[in-house]
C-alpha positions as CSV (number, residue, x, y, z in Angstrom):
1,M,88.9,128.8,116.2
2,V,90.5,127.7,119.1
3,E,87.8,125.6,120.5
4,L,87.1,124.3,117.3
5,F,90.7,122.9,117.2
6,S,91.1,122.3,121.1
7,E,87.5,120.3,121.3
8,I,86.8,118.3,118.0
9,Y,90.3,117.1,116.3
10,N,92.8,116.7,119.4
11,C,92.8,114.2,121.7
12,Y,90.0,115.8,123.7
13,F,87.6,114.5,121.2
14,Q,88.8,111.0,121.6
15,V,88.7,111.0,125.0
16,I,84.7,112.3,124.9
17,K,84.0,109.9,123.0
18,S,84.9,107.1,124.7
19,L,83.7,108.0,128.1
20,T,80.1,108.5,126.5
21,K,80.5,105.3,124.3
22,Q,80.3,103.8,128.1
23,R,77.5,102.4,128.5
24,R,77.6,102.5,132.3
25,C,77.6,105.2,135.3
26,I,80.8,106.8,136.2
27,S,81.2,108.3,139.7
28,E,83.4,111.7,139.5
29,Q,86.9,110.2,140.4
30,E,86.5,107.6,137.5
31,L,86.5,110.4,135.5
32,S,88.8,112.9,136.1
33,T,91.7,109.7,136.5
34,Y,90.7,108.6,132.7
35,I,91.4,112.5,131.8
36,Q,94.4,112.3,133.5
37,E,95.8,109.3,131.6
38,N,94.7,110.2,128.7
39,C,95.1,113.6,128.5
40,F,97.1,116.5,129.4
41,E,98.3,116.9,133.0
42,E,96.2,120.3,132.6
43,S,93.2,119.3,131.4
44,I,91.3,118.3,134.4
45,L,91.2,121.2,134.9
46,Y,88.8,122.6,131.3
47,L,87.6,119.1,131.2
48,L,86.0,117.8,134.1
49,P,83.8,121.0,135.0
50,K,82.7,120.4,131.1
51,L,81.7,116.8,132.3
52,T,80.3,117.2,135.8
53,E,78.6,120.4,136.2
54,N,76.6,122.4,133.4
55,G,78.5,122.2,130.8
56,W,78.7,120.0,127.4
57,G,75.0,118.3,129.0
58,F,77.1,114.3,127.8
59,Y,76.0,113.1,131.4
60,E,73.0,112.8,134.1
61,K,73.8,112.7,137.2
62,K,72.1,110.0,138.7
63,D,73.1,108.2,142.4
64,G,75.6,110.6,142.9
65,R,77.3,109.1,139.5
66,F,77.3,110.3,135.5
67,C,75.4,108.4,133.5
68,A,75.3,109.4,129.6
69,K,72.5,110.6,128.4
70,L,73.6,109.2,123.9
71,S,71.9,106.8,123.0
72,E,73.6,103.7,120.7
73,D,72.9,105.0,117.6
74,F,73.9,108.4,118.4
75,Y,76.2,109.8,115.2
76,V,77.2,113.6,114.7
77,P,78.0,114.4,110.9
78,L,80.4,117.5,110.0
79,T,78.8,120.9,110.3
80,D,79.7,123.4,108.2
81,L,82.2,124.5,110.3
82,Q,84.1,121.4,110.5
83,K,84.3,121.1,106.6
84,S,85.4,124.7,106.5
85,Y,88.5,124.4,108.8
86,L,89.0,120.8,106.8
87,K,89.0,123.0,103.1
88,A,91.3,125.4,105.1
89,I,93.8,122.9,106.5
90,L,94.0,121.0,102.8
91,M,95.6,124.5,102.1
92,D,98.7,124.3,104.7
93,D,101.2,122.9,102.5
94,K,102.1,120.7,105.8
95,I,99.2,118.5,105.3
96,R,101.1,117.1,102.3
97,L,103.2,115.4,104.4
98,F,100.6,113.0,105.7
99,L,98.8,112.8,103.1
100,E,98.9,111.0,100.2
101,E,98.2,112.9,96.8
102,T,95.0,110.9,96.3
103,E,93.8,111.6,99.5
104,I,94.1,115.2,99.2
105,I,92.2,115.0,95.9
106,K,89.7,113.2,96.5
107,M,88.9,115.2,100.3
108,G,89.2,118.5,97.9
109,A,86.2,116.7,95.3
110,A,84.0,116.2,98.6
111,L,84.9,120.2,99.7
112,T,84.3,121.4,96.2
113,D,82.1,124.2,97.2
114,V,82.9,124.7,100.4
115,K,84.0,127.7,101.8
116,P,87.9,127.5,103.9
117,L,87.3,129.0,107.1
118,F,90.3,130.7,106.7
119,T,93.7,131.1,104.3
120,P,97.5,130.7,104.7
121,E,97.5,134.7,103.7
122,D,94.9,135.3,106.3
123,F,97.9,134.7,108.9
124,Y,100.7,137.1,109.2
125,Y,104.2,135.4,111.7
126,Y,106.0,138.7,113.3
127,D,108.2,136.1,115.3
128,R,109.1,133.2,113.2
129,F,112.5,133.2,112.0
130,S,113.3,133.5,108.2
131,D,114.8,130.1,107.5
132,Q,111.7,128.1,108.0
133,D,110.9,124.5,106.2
134,D,109.8,124.0,102.1
135,Y,107.1,122.1,102.3
136,S,106.5,122.0,98.8
137,D,109.9,120.6,97.5
138,P,109.0,116.8,96.7
139,G,112.7,115.8,97.9
140,Y,111.6,117.0,101.5
141,R,108.3,115.0,101.1
142,K,109.9,112.1,100.0
143,R,112.0,111.6,103.2
144,F,109.2,112.8,105.6
145,R,106.7,110.0,104.2
146,I,109.8,107.6,104.9
147,I,110.8,108.7,108.1
148,L,107.0,109.0,109.3
149,E,106.5,105.0,108.1
150,A,110.0,104.2,109.9
151,I,109.0,105.9,113.0
152,R,105.6,103.4,112.7
153,S,107.5,100.4,111.5
154,R,110.6,100.8,113.6
155,E,112.6,100.4,110.9
156,Y,116.3,101.8,110.9
157,L,117.6,104.5,108.5
158,D,120.0,105.5,106.9
159,I,121.1,109.3,106.9
160,L,123.1,111.2,105.0
161,Y,123.5,114.4,106.7
162,E,124.7,118.3,106.4
163,S,125.6,120.0,110.1
164,K,125.6,123.6,110.1
165,K,128.5,124.3,109.3
166,N,128.4,122.2,106.3
167,Q,130.0,118.9,107.1
168,R,128.3,116.6,105.6
169,I,127.5,113.0,108.0
170,Y,126.3,109.6,107.8
171,F,125.3,107.4,109.9
172,T,122.3,105.0,110.5
173,C,119.4,105.4,113.1
174,L,116.4,104.4,114.7
175,P,114.0,107.0,114.5
176,C,111.6,107.7,117.3
177,R,109.5,111.2,117.3
178,L,108.5,114.1,115.3
179,E,108.3,117.5,116.5
180,Y,107.1,120.6,114.9
181,S,108.7,123.8,115.8
182,V,106.0,127.0,115.6
183,K,108.4,129.9,115.5
184,N,111.5,128.0,113.2
185,D,108.5,126.8,111.4
186,C,110.2,123.5,110.8
187,F,110.0,120.0,111.9
188,R,112.7,117.6,113.7
189,L,113.3,113.9,114.3
190,L,114.3,113.2,117.9
191,A,116.2,109.5,116.7
192,V,118.7,106.4,118.3
193,N,122.2,106.8,116.9
194,S,123.3,103.5,118.8
195,C,121.3,101.2,121.0
196,A,122.5,98.9,123.5
197,G,120.1,97.7,126.4
198,R,118.7,100.7,127.9
199,R,121.3,103.1,127.2
200,F,121.2,104.4,123.8
201,Q,121.8,108.5,122.3
202,I,118.9,110.6,121.1
203,K,119.7,112.8,118.4
204,T,117.7,116.1,117.3
205,L,118.1,115.4,113.6
206,N,116.7,119.1,111.4
207,L,114.6,117.4,108.7
208,S,115.6,120.4,106.0
209,R,119.3,119.5,106.5
210,M,118.5,115.7,105.3
211,V,120.6,115.1,102.0
212,Q,119.3,111.5,101.9
213,V,116.9,109.0,103.7
214,V,117.5,105.3,102.9
215,R,114.7,102.5,104.4
216,T,117.1,99.2,105.6
217,H,114.4,97.1,106.2
218,N,115.8,95.6,109.9
219,T,113.7,96.5,112.4
220,A,113.8,97.0,116.1
221,K,111.7,94.6,118.4
222,R,110.2,97.8,120.4
223,T,110.8,101.9,120.2
224,P,112.6,103.4,123.1
225,D,111.3,104.9,126.2
226,V,112.4,108.7,124.6
227,D,110.4,110.7,126.8
228,R,112.8,108.9,130.3
229,Y,115.9,109.8,128.5
230,L,114.5,113.3,127.8
231,K,113.2,113.7,131.6
232,K,116.8,112.9,132.4
233,S,118.1,115.7,130.0
234,Y,116.0,118.5,131.5
235,C,117.5,121.0,133.7
236,S,117.2,120.7,137.6
237,E,114.4,123.4,137.8
238,P,111.7,124.2,135.8
239,V,110.5,127.1,134.2
240,R,107.5,128.1,137.0
241,V,105.3,130.9,136.1
242,I,102.1,133.1,137.0
243,I,99.3,132.8,134.5
244,K,96.7,135.7,134.8
245,N,93.2,134.4,132.6
246,Q,92.6,137.4,131.3
247,R,92.2,137.4,126.8
248,N,91.9,134.1,127.2
249,A,95.7,133.6,128.5
250,L,95.1,130.0,130.4
251,E,94.2,128.4,127.0
252,R,96.6,130.2,124.5
253,A,99.1,128.7,126.7
254,M,98.3,125.5,127.0
255,L,97.8,125.3,123.1
256,Q,101.4,127.5,123.2
257,F,103.7,125.1,125.2
258,A,101.5,122.2,123.7
259,N,104.9,120.5,123.6
260,Y,106.7,121.0,126.7
261,E,106.3,118.7,129.5
262,K,103.9,121.0,132.1
263,S,102.2,120.6,134.7
264,T,99.5,123.1,135.9
265,R,97.2,124.5,139.2
266,K,94.7,126.4,140.2
267,L,95.7,129.4,142.3
268,K,92.8,131.6,142.7
269,D,90.2,132.7,140.4
270,G,91.9,133.5,137.0
271,T,95.3,132.5,138.6
272,Y,97.4,129.6,137.4
273,E,100.4,128.2,137.9
274,S,102.7,126.3,135.9
275,L,105.8,124.4,135.8
276,I,107.3,124.5,132.2
277,Y,109.9,121.1,132.0
278,Y,113.1,121.6,129.5
279,H,116.4,121.3,128.4
280,K,119.2,123.1,127.6
281,G,118.6,123.0,123.5
282,M,114.3,124.4,124.6
283,E,115.8,127.1,126.3
284,A,116.4,130.0,123.3
285,E,113.2,128.4,121.5
286,L,110.6,129.0,125.2
287,L,112.2,132.0,125.9
288,I,110.6,134.0,122.5
289,E,107.4,131.7,123.7
290,V,107.2,133.1,127.2
291,L,108.3,137.0,126.4
292,S,105.2,136.6,123.5
293,F,102.5,136.0,125.8
294,G,103.5,140.3,127.7
295,P,101.8,140.6,131.1
296,M,99.5,137.6,131.1
297,L,102.3,136.0,132.0
298,K,105.0,136.7,134.9
299,V,108.1,133.8,135.4
300,V,109.1,133.6,138.9
301,G,111.7,130.9,139.1
302,N,113.7,129.3,138.0
303,E,116.5,132.0,138.6
304,E,118.8,131.3,135.9
305,F,115.9,131.8,132.9
306,L,114.8,134.9,135.1
307,E,118.0,135.9,134.3
308,L,118.0,135.6,130.7
309,V,114.3,137.1,130.6
310,K,115.7,140.3,132.3
311,E,118.2,140.2,130.1
312,R,116.1,140.4,126.5
313,I,113.9,142.8,127.9
314,K,116.7,145.1,128.8
315,R,118.0,144.9,125.1
316,Q,114.5,145.0,123.9
317,A,114.1,148.6,125.8
318,V,117.6,150.2,124.8
319,C,116.4,149.0,120.7
320,L,113.2,150.7,121.5
321,K,115.3,153.9,123.1
322,C,117.5,153.9,119.9
323,K,114.9,153.9,117.7
324,K,113.3,157.3,119.0
C-alpha cells in the first residue's frame, strides 16, 4: 500500500515520468540534482539507487551516462490494483472537498465493478483527537471550495471566525496554503492577514471554526513567501532523531513527517539521522508522532524537546502502574 502511494500517486511518479520523457542521456549527478530540486530532500536516498542500479530498469548505462529505455509511444494503462485504490479513495469523505460532484459520479460509474482496496471501516485510529472536522457538512465543503479556489487565484477573502473562547472575529486575509493534520483529522489554513511590502503576518486558522467565508474579488499580485516566514518562526535547534530502518521504519517516518521541513542522511547500514524543523505550535503534535515509533526512533536532541519526551514517557509509566 505504501509503495502504491509513494511511487505512483505523489511527486515521485511525476519526477520519474518527466525524466524518462527526456530523450537524452543524463549523468548520475544530473539525476541527483533533478531529484533534489523536484522531490523531498531525503528522496535521493530512495530514488537514485532505483534509477541507477538494478532497480526499475528505466535506464541503461552507456559510456558512463544513463539513457531512457522507454519508447516514444510508451503508455501505462491503469492496473486493477490502481483502479482498486482509486475506488477506495472515492469512499473517503475528504475527496469530495477537492472534486466536483459530477466528477465523483463519473469516476464512480467508471469503477462500478471494481472492488475497493480498502474501506474506511478497515482503519482504527488509536491516537487521534475526537473533535475532527465534519467533512460531510455542506457548509464546510462550500467554505473549503471557496478557499481552495481563492488560493489558486490569489483572491482575498472575508472570514468570520470563532475563537477557542467562542469569540467571533471578522477579518480580511489572503489564503496561502491548506494543511491537513493526521492526528487531529482536520484542515488548517495558513493565511496572511496584513501585507505591507515584505512584512506580513501569517495566521493559522482551523476550517472547522470558520463561520462564514466570502469572496472579495480582490486579488494579490503575488503569493507571499510562506516558507520563508515559517523558517523564521522555527525553534533555534531542530529535533534530531536516529531511525533504525527495521519494520520499514525509514519509509514510515518519511511519510509521517512529510509535512515538516527536514534533512535526512544515512549514518551506516540500517541507521539514519533526521533533523526535523518545527515551531512551538507544532510541538505537541510532533511529540505524539515521534513517540508513536517506539524503539525504532531515538530522540538525541534538542535538549528541550528531549525533556518533553522523557516527561511524557514518565507519565505513561505512572498511568500503567495505576491500571495494574
